[in-house]
C-alpha positions as CSV (number, residue, x, y, z in Angstrom):
1,M,106.4,116.2,98.7
2,P,107.2,113.3,101.1
3,S,110.7,111.9,100.9
4,Y,111.2,108.3,99.8
5,D,114.4,106.3,99.6
6,T,112.9,103.9,97.0
7,I,110.7,104.4,94.0
8,V,109.2,101.3,92.4
9,I,108.0,101.7,88.8
10,G,105.0,99.5,88.1
11,A,102.3,98.1,90.5
12,G,102.2,94.7,88.9
13,L,102.6,91.6,91.2
14,N,106.4,91.8,91.1
15,G,106.5,95.5,91.8
16,L,104.1,95.2,94.8
17,A,106.0,92.1,96.1
18,A,109.3,94.0,96.0
19,A,107.7,97.1,97.6
20,H,106.2,95.1,100.4
21,R,109.5,93.3,101.3
22,L,111.5,96.5,101.1
23,A,109.0,98.4,103.3
24,A,109.0,95.5,105.8
25,K,112.7,96.0,106.2
26,G,112.3,99.7,106.9
27,A,112.5,101.3,103.5
28,S,110.2,104.3,102.6
29,V,108.7,103.1,99.3
30,L,106.7,104.9,96.6
31,V,105.1,102.8,93.9
32,L,104.1,104.5,90.6
33,E,101.6,102.8,88.3
34,G,100.6,104.2,84.9
35,A,97.2,102.5,84.9
36,D,94.2,103.5,87.0
37,T,94.4,100.3,89.1
38,P,97.2,98.1,90.4
39,G,97.8,94.5,89.2
40,G,99.7,95.0,86.0
41,G,99.4,92.2,83.5
42,A,98.0,89.7,86.1
43,A,94.5,90.1,84.6
44,L,95.7,88.6,81.3
45,S,95.5,85.3,83.1
46,H,92.2,83.7,84.2
47,L,93.6,81.8,87.1
48,S,96.3,81.8,89.8
49,Y,98.7,78.9,89.1
50,N,102.2,79.7,90.3
51,L,101.9,82.3,93.1
52,D,105.1,82.3,95.1
53,P,104.3,80.8,98.6
54,R,106.8,83.2,100.2
55,V,104.9,86.2,98.8
56,A,101.5,84.7,99.7
57,A,102.6,84.1,103.3
58,A,104.5,87.3,103.9
59,M,101.7,89.5,102.5
60,N,98.9,87.6,104.2
61,L,96.7,88.2,101.2
62,S,93.6,86.6,102.7
63,A,93.6,89.2,105.4
64,H,93.6,91.9,102.7
65,G,90.5,90.7,100.8
66,L,91.7,87.8,98.6
67,E,89.0,85.1,98.5
68,W,89.0,82.0,96.4
69,L,85.8,81.0,94.5
70,A,87.7,77.8,93.7
71,A,91.2,77.1,95.2
72,N,91.6,73.9,93.2
73,L,89.6,74.3,90.0
74,A,88.9,71.3,87.8
75,T,89.7,71.3,84.1
76,T,87.4,69.8,81.5
77,A,89.1,68.9,78.2
78,L,86.2,69.4,75.8
79,S,85.2,67.0,73.1
80,P,82.9,68.1,70.2
81,D,80.8,64.9,70.8
82,G,80.3,65.5,74.5
83,N,82.7,62.7,75.6
84,H,84.7,65.1,77.7
85,L,87.7,64.4,79.9
86,R,87.7,66.0,83.4
87,L,91.0,66.5,85.3
88,E,90.1,67.0,89.0
89,G,92.5,68.1,91.7
90,A,95.9,69.6,91.3
91,L,97.4,68.8,87.9
92,G,94.7,66.2,87.2
93,D,95.1,64.2,90.3
94,R,91.9,62.3,89.3
95,L,90.6,61.7,85.8
96,T,86.9,61.3,84.9
97,G,86.1,60.2,81.4
98,D,86.9,57.6,78.8
99,V,90.6,57.1,79.4
100,P,92.3,53.7,79.0
101,A,93.5,52.0,82.2
102,Q,97.1,52.0,81.0
103,D,96.9,55.8,80.5
104,R,95.5,56.3,84.0
105,A,98.4,54.4,85.5
106,A,101.0,56.1,83.2
107,W,99.6,59.6,83.9
108,A,99.6,59.0,87.7
109,S,103.3,58.1,87.4
110,L,104.2,61.0,85.1
111,R,102.2,63.5,87.1
112,A,104.0,62.5,90.3
113,R,107.4,62.8,88.6
114,L,106.6,66.2,87.1
115,L,105.5,67.6,90.5
116,R,108.5,66.0,92.2
117,F,111.0,67.5,89.6
118,A,109.3,70.9,89.9
119,A,109.6,70.8,93.7
120,V,113.3,69.9,93.5
121,L,114.0,72.8,91.1
122,S,111.8,75.3,92.9
123,P,114.6,76.6,95.2
124,L,116.3,77.9,92.0
125,N,113.2,80.2,91.5
126,Q,113.7,81.6,95.0
127,M,117.2,82.8,94.8
128,T,119.4,85.1,92.8
129,P,120.6,83.2,89.8
130,P,124.3,82.1,89.9
131,R,126.9,83.8,87.7
132,I,129.1,81.7,85.5
133,A,132.3,83.4,86.4
134,K,135.4,82.8,88.6
135,G,135.1,84.3,92.0
136,A,131.4,85.3,91.4
137,G,130.4,84.6,95.0
138,N,127.7,82.2,94.1
139,P,125.6,80.7,97.0
140,M,127.4,77.3,96.7
141,V,125.8,75.8,99.7
142,K,122.3,76.5,98.3
143,L,123.3,75.2,94.9
144,A,124.8,72.1,96.5
145,M,121.5,71.5,98.4
146,I,119.5,71.6,95.2
147,G,121.9,69.1,93.7
148,L,121.6,66.9,96.7
149,R,117.8,67.0,96.7
150,A,117.9,66.0,93.0
151,R,120.3,63.1,93.8
152,L,118.2,61.9,96.7
153,M,115.2,61.3,94.4
154,G,117.1,58.2,93.4
155,A,119.2,57.2,90.5
156,A,116.2,56.5,88.2
157,D,114.5,59.9,88.8
158,F,117.8,61.7,88.7
159,R,118.6,60.3,85.2
160,E,115.0,61.0,84.1
161,L,115.2,64.6,85.2
162,G,118.4,65.0,83.2
163,R,116.8,63.3,80.2
164,I,113.6,65.4,79.9
165,L,114.9,68.8,81.2
166,L,115.8,70.1,77.7
167,T,113.4,68.0,75.6
168,N,110.0,68.9,74.2
169,V,106.6,68.4,75.6
170,H,105.2,66.5,72.7
171,D,107.8,63.7,72.9
172,L,107.4,63.6,76.7
173,L,103.7,63.0,76.5
174,D,103.8,60.8,73.4
175,D,106.3,58.5,75.1
176,E,103.9,57.7,77.9
177,L,100.3,58.5,77.0
178,T,97.8,57.6,74.2
179,S,94.7,59.6,75.1
180,P,94.5,62.6,72.6
181,L,92.3,64.7,74.9
182,L,94.7,64.2,77.9
183,K,97.7,65.0,75.8
184,G,96.0,68.0,74.3
185,A,95.1,69.5,77.7
186,L,98.6,69.0,79.0
187,A,100.3,70.3,75.9
188,F,98.1,73.4,76.1
189,D,99.0,74.0,79.7
190,A,102.7,73.6,79.1
191,T,102.8,76.2,76.3
192,L,100.2,78.6,77.8
193,G,101.3,82.2,77.3
194,G,104.5,81.3,75.5
195,W,105.9,81.5,72.0
196,L,106.5,77.8,71.6
197,G,104.5,74.7,70.6
198,P,104.6,71.2,72.1
199,R,107.3,70.2,69.6
200,S,109.5,73.2,70.3
201,P,112.8,72.3,71.8
202,N,113.3,72.9,75.5
203,S,109.5,73.3,76.2
204,V,109.6,71.0,79.2
205,L,111.7,73.4,81.4
206,P,109.2,76.3,81.4
207,W,106.4,73.9,82.2
208,L,108.4,72.7,85.3
209,V,108.9,76.3,86.3
210,R,105.1,76.8,86.1
211,L,104.4,73.7,88.2
212,S,106.7,74.8,91.0
213,G,104.2,77.4,92.1
214,Q,101.2,77.0,94.5
215,T,97.6,78.0,94.9
216,A,96.4,78.2,98.5
217,G,99.4,76.1,99.5
218,V,98.8,73.3,96.9
219,Q,101.4,72.7,94.3
220,G,100.1,72.6,90.7
221,A,96.6,73.7,91.7
222,L,94.6,76.3,89.7
223,G,92.8,79.0,91.8
224,L,90.0,81.3,90.7
225,P,89.9,84.4,92.9
226,K,86.6,86.1,93.8
227,G,86.4,89.1,91.5
228,G,88.9,87.6,89.0
229,M,92.6,87.9,88.8
230,A,92.4,91.7,89.2
231,A,91.4,90.9,92.9
232,L,94.9,89.4,93.4
233,G,96.5,92.7,92.5
234,T,94.1,94.6,94.7
235,A,94.9,92.4,97.7
236,M,98.6,92.8,97.1
237,A,98.2,96.6,96.9
238,R,96.3,96.6,100.2
239,A,99.0,94.4,101.8
240,A,101.7,96.8,100.6
241,A,99.8,99.8,101.8
242,A,99.4,98.2,105.2
243,Q,103.1,97.8,105.3
244,G,103.6,101.5,104.7
245,V,104.0,101.6,101.0
246,T,102.6,104.6,99.1
247,L,100.9,103.8,95.8
248,R,100.1,106.3,93.1
249,C,98.0,105.1,90.2
250,A,97.6,107.0,86.9
251,A,101.2,108.2,87.4
252,R,103.0,107.0,84.3
253,V,106.8,107.3,84.4
254,S,108.3,108.7,81.2
255,R,111.9,108.7,82.1
256,I,114.4,107.6,84.8
257,L,116.5,110.5,85.9
258,V,120.2,109.8,85.5
259,E,122.8,112.3,87.0
260,G,126.5,111.6,87.3
261,E,125.8,108.2,85.7
262,R,123.5,107.2,88.6
263,A,119.7,106.8,88.8
264,V,118.4,109.5,91.1
265,G,114.7,109.5,90.5
266,V,112.0,109.6,87.8
267,V,110.1,112.0,85.6
268,L,106.3,111.5,85.2
269,A,104.5,111.9,81.9
270,G,103.2,115.3,83.1
271,G,106.7,116.6,83.8
272,E,106.7,116.0,87.6
273,E,110.1,115.0,89.0
274,I,110.4,112.6,92.0
275,R,113.8,111.8,93.4
276,A,115.0,108.9,95.4
277,P,118.5,107.2,95.8
278,R,117.1,103.9,94.6
279,V,114.9,103.2,91.6
280,V,113.3,99.8,91.1
281,S,111.8,99.1,87.7
282,A,109.2,96.3,87.6
283,L,108.6,97.1,83.9
284,A,109.9,94.8,81.1
285,P,113.7,95.1,80.8
286,K,113.4,96.2,77.2
287,V,111.2,99.1,78.2
288,T,113.3,100.0,81.2
289,L,116.6,100.1,79.3
290,L,115.6,101.3,75.9
291,D,112.7,103.7,76.7
292,L,113.2,104.9,80.3
293,I,117.0,105.2,80.3
294,G,118.0,105.2,76.7
295,P,121.2,104.3,74.9
296,R,123.0,107.4,76.1
297,H,123.5,105.9,79.6
298,I,124.2,102.2,78.7
299,D,126.9,100.7,76.6
300,A,126.3,99.6,73.0
301,G,126.6,95.9,73.7
302,L,123.8,96.0,76.3
303,T,121.7,98.2,74.1
304,T,122.0,95.6,71.3
305,R,121.2,92.7,73.7
306,A,118.1,94.6,74.9
307,R,116.9,95.2,71.3
308,Q,117.5,91.6,70.4
309,Q,115.8,90.0,73.4
310,K,113.1,87.7,72.2
311,A,109.6,88.9,73.3
312,R,107.0,87.5,71.0
313,G,103.5,87.2,72.4
314,G,101.5,84.3,71.2
315,A,98.2,84.5,73.2
316,A,95.1,86.6,72.6
317,K,92.4,87.4,75.0
318,L,88.7,87.0,74.0
319,H,85.8,88.5,75.9
320,L,82.2,87.8,75.0
321,T,78.9,89.1,76.4
322,L,76.2,86.5,75.9
323,R,72.4,86.5,76.2
324,S,72.4,83.2,78.1
325,L,74.8,80.6,79.5
326,P,76.2,78.4,76.7
327,D,76.1,74.7,76.9
328,F,79.3,72.9,76.1
329,R,77.5,69.6,75.6
330,G,77.0,69.0,79.3
331,A,80.4,70.2,80.7
332,N,80.3,71.8,84.1
333,P,80.2,75.6,83.4
334,K,82.1,76.2,86.6
335,D,85.1,74.3,85.4
336,R,88.0,75.6,83.4
337,L,87.2,74.5,79.9
338,V,90.0,73.7,77.4
339,I,89.6,73.2,73.7
340,A,92.7,71.2,72.6
341,A,91.7,68.0,70.8
342,S,95.2,66.6,70.9
343,E,98.9,67.6,71.2
344,H,98.9,67.8,67.4
345,A,96.0,70.3,67.5
346,V,98.1,72.5,69.8
347,E,101.1,72.3,67.4
348,Q,99.0,72.9,64.4
349,A,97.6,76.1,66.0
350,F,101.1,77.3,66.6
351,N,102.5,76.6,63.1
352,P,100.8,79.5,61.1
353,V,101.6,82.0,63.8
354,K,105.3,81.6,63.1
355,Y,104.7,83.2,59.7
356,G,102.4,86.0,60.9
357,Q,99.2,84.2,60.0
358,T,96.2,83.2,62.2
359,P,95.3,79.5,62.9
360,E,92.1,78.1,61.4
361,A,91.4,76.1,64.6
362,P,92.9,77.9,67.6
363,V,93.1,76.1,71.0
364,M,91.8,77.9,74.0
365,E,91.2,78.1,77.8
366,I,87.6,79.2,78.6
367,V,86.3,80.5,81.9
368,L,82.6,81.5,82.4
369,P,82.9,84.0,85.3
370,T,79.1,84.5,85.6
371,A,78.7,80.8,86.3
372,H,80.5,81.6,89.6
373,E,79.4,85.2,90.2
374,P,76.2,86.4,88.4
375,A,76.6,89.8,86.7
376,P,74.3,92.6,88.0
377,D,73.0,93.2,84.4
378,G,71.9,89.5,84.1
379,R,74.2,89.0,81.1
380,H,76.7,86.1,80.9
381,R,80.4,86.6,80.3
382,L,82.8,84.3,78.6
383,S,86.5,84.9,78.7
384,A,89.0,82.9,76.8
385,I,92.8,82.8,76.3
386,V,93.3,81.9,72.7
387,Q,96.4,80.3,71.3
388,F,98.1,81.0,69.1
389,A,97.9,84.6,67.7
390,P,100.5,86.5,65.6
391,H,102.2,89.4,67.4
392,A,103.2,91.2,64.2
393,P,100.9,90.3,61.3
394,P,101.2,92.3,58.1
395,D,97.6,93.6,58.4
396,R,96.5,93.9,62.1
397,D,92.9,94.6,61.5
398,A,92.5,91.7,59.1
399,A,94.3,89.4,61.5
400,R,92.0,90.4,64.4
401,A,88.9,89.8,62.2
402,A,90.2,86.4,61.0
403,M,91.1,85.4,64.5
404,L,87.7,86.4,65.9
405,Q,85.9,84.5,63.2
406,A,88.1,81.4,63.9
407,C,87.4,81.6,67.6
408,L,83.7,81.8,67.2
409,A,83.7,78.9,64.7
410,Q,85.7,76.8,67.2
411,L,83.4,77.7,70.1
412,G,80.4,76.9,68.0
413,A,81.8,73.4,67.3
414,Y,82.0,72.7,71.0
415,A,78.9,74.6,72.2
416,P,76.3,74.6,69.3
417,G,74.5,77.9,68.9
418,L,77.0,79.9,71.0
419,P,77.8,82.4,68.2
420,D,74.1,83.3,68.0
421,L,74.2,84.2,71.7
422,V,76.9,86.8,71.3
423,E,75.9,90.4,72.1
424,A,79.3,91.9,72.2
425,A,82.8,90.7,71.5
426,E,86.3,92.0,72.2
427,L,89.5,90.3,71.0
428,L,92.8,91.6,72.3
429,M,95.6,90.4,70.0
430,P,99.2,90.5,71.3
431,Y,99.8,93.9,69.8
432,D,96.7,95.2,71.6
433,I,98.0,93.7,74.9
434,E,101.3,95.5,74.2
435,A,99.5,98.8,73.8
436,M,97.5,98.3,76.9
437,T,100.2,96.9,79.3
438,G,103.5,97.9,77.8
439,L,104.6,94.3,77.6
440,P,106.9,94.1,74.5
441,G,105.3,92.0,71.8
442,G,102.4,91.4,74.1
443,Q,104.6,88.7,75.7
444,W,103.1,87.7,79.0
445,H,106.4,87.1,80.7
446,A,108.1,90.4,79.6
447,G,110.5,88.3,77.6
448,E,110.1,84.8,76.3
449,L,110.7,81.9,78.7
450,S,113.2,79.8,76.8
451,V,116.4,78.1,77.8
452,E,118.6,80.8,76.3
453,Q,116.6,83.4,78.3
454,M,116.4,81.8,81.7
455,L,118.5,81.6,84.9
456,F,121.8,83.5,84.5
457,L,120.8,84.4,80.9
458,R,117.6,86.3,82.0
459,P,117.0,89.0,81.0
460,F,120.5,89.3,79.4
461,P,123.9,87.8,80.1
462,G,125.7,89.9,82.6
463,L,122.5,91.5,83.9
464,S,120.8,88.6,85.6
465,Q,121.1,89.4,89.3
466,Y,118.5,92.2,89.5
467,K,121.2,95.0,89.7
468,G,120.7,97.5,86.8
469,P,123.5,98.7,84.5
470,I,123.8,102.0,86.3
471,P,124.2,102.5,90.1
472,G,120.9,103.1,91.9
473,L,118.8,101.1,89.4
474,W,117.4,97.7,90.1
475,L,115.3,95.4,87.8
476,A,112.4,93.4,89.3
477,S,110.0,92.5,86.5
478,A,108.8,89.2,85.1
479,G,111.5,89.7,82.5
480,C,114.0,88.8,85.2
481,H,114.7,85.4,86.8
482,P,112.7,83.2,87.3
483,G,110.2,84.5,84.8
484,G,106.6,85.3,84.4
485,G,103.2,83.9,85.3
486,V,101.5,85.4,88.4
487,S,104.1,84.5,91.0
488,G,105.7,87.7,92.3
489,S,109.0,85.8,92.6
490,A,111.1,88.1,90.6
491,G,110.1,91.1,92.7
492,W,110.6,89.3,95.9
493,N,114.0,88.0,94.8
494,A,115.0,91.5,93.6
495,A,114.2,93.0,97.0
496,A,116.3,90.2,98.7
497,A,119.2,91.1,96.4
498,M,118.9,94.8,97.4
499,E,118.9,93.9,101.0
500,A,122.1,91.8,100.5
501,A,123.7,94.7,98.7
502,G,123.0,97.0,101.7
């Protein structure tokens, strides 16, 4: 058996990013992935929207097979009467449709501010979060530079950033815009993959974190990779292999070996032991601490915090096989299509989910992959992220059936006749996503993105700087700072923290 000095558990984007950076610094790295293919939960998303530019540049993903079918995909906010609104360019740089002139001007101003605020805050995503403790050794120069950049925006922008940072998306949009379709599409984006509605407190900050990422070097752009989001994981795996990383798929880790209160390796599901002086877990912190280590090796307080970490998934994934391409009343089938009639519609879809129920009119993001790449069998595919879906309903089968019926009814309202085209349907509820990916609660971000679970509070107070609770163990998943999405930032930051630790 070859000797490795680092074992990375999980070949998701964060695990591969960490492995690549460590290998580039001379480490001998083995990545173990329980699934048959790399990529982890990236395939839950349709589009690349916040890839860390450091990861994209260092891994040179285009040289390893990553191609963009669309590197700046337009979004069409659908209307049931065909009077759609099209947002072209990064974060709706241009609007096409029936939008009042005052809304166009107001949105141009708000859009510029949001991107500016996200860019100012983005260095926080690219560093180990500070500790709130005396003599913590925080990077004061870097923190001061972030503060200076914020101040240099000008007094008005500086005050505005402070005002909106902890507010909710609904109020932010309602203060400045009147177009229901525009507000609906933006509210959908701001809450995508989260357990919060537009009216939820502190829903602006996660949106700014999302907007800090890039696609093909463009902030706020949406990218559709050739071959879907699975192609992003494949390209990252190839880049890591070219750097000398060894990747083993279908190698599920059942336990982290702890000897002398130190992590010394892992045990696979089949009983095989692999040892290394450093173990990096890119799995959700809950899974790492409670399942792979267990309460025996961590203190009671940390065990309690791990059990109480909020990880509720609110998004379902719908796959349909269709006899022909549906017509969404003239909308471009190559666009990203959004059903969210208004910001109120997004909130109303979230309300029943709080009580374990399914919404009657879910909101959704729709992509028609076969409009870009025809399928060999001639069939058409529709993929949708549906919000919101209960993660723990009292009757799972009944909830899935009700959710599917609501989805088809909603799709039929925007594309007449679509339900009659369906040959096969698969709906993955949050609990199905948890069973497939191991993400607790089916939560995309391996732990909710909320103010009390961000920065130095992510994943838990006292455990936010990637170093695990026992020597030799490091945490590098989306459950760590700065959070989820398809960025790779947490893994890259964790590798940097390991380098600094020596």
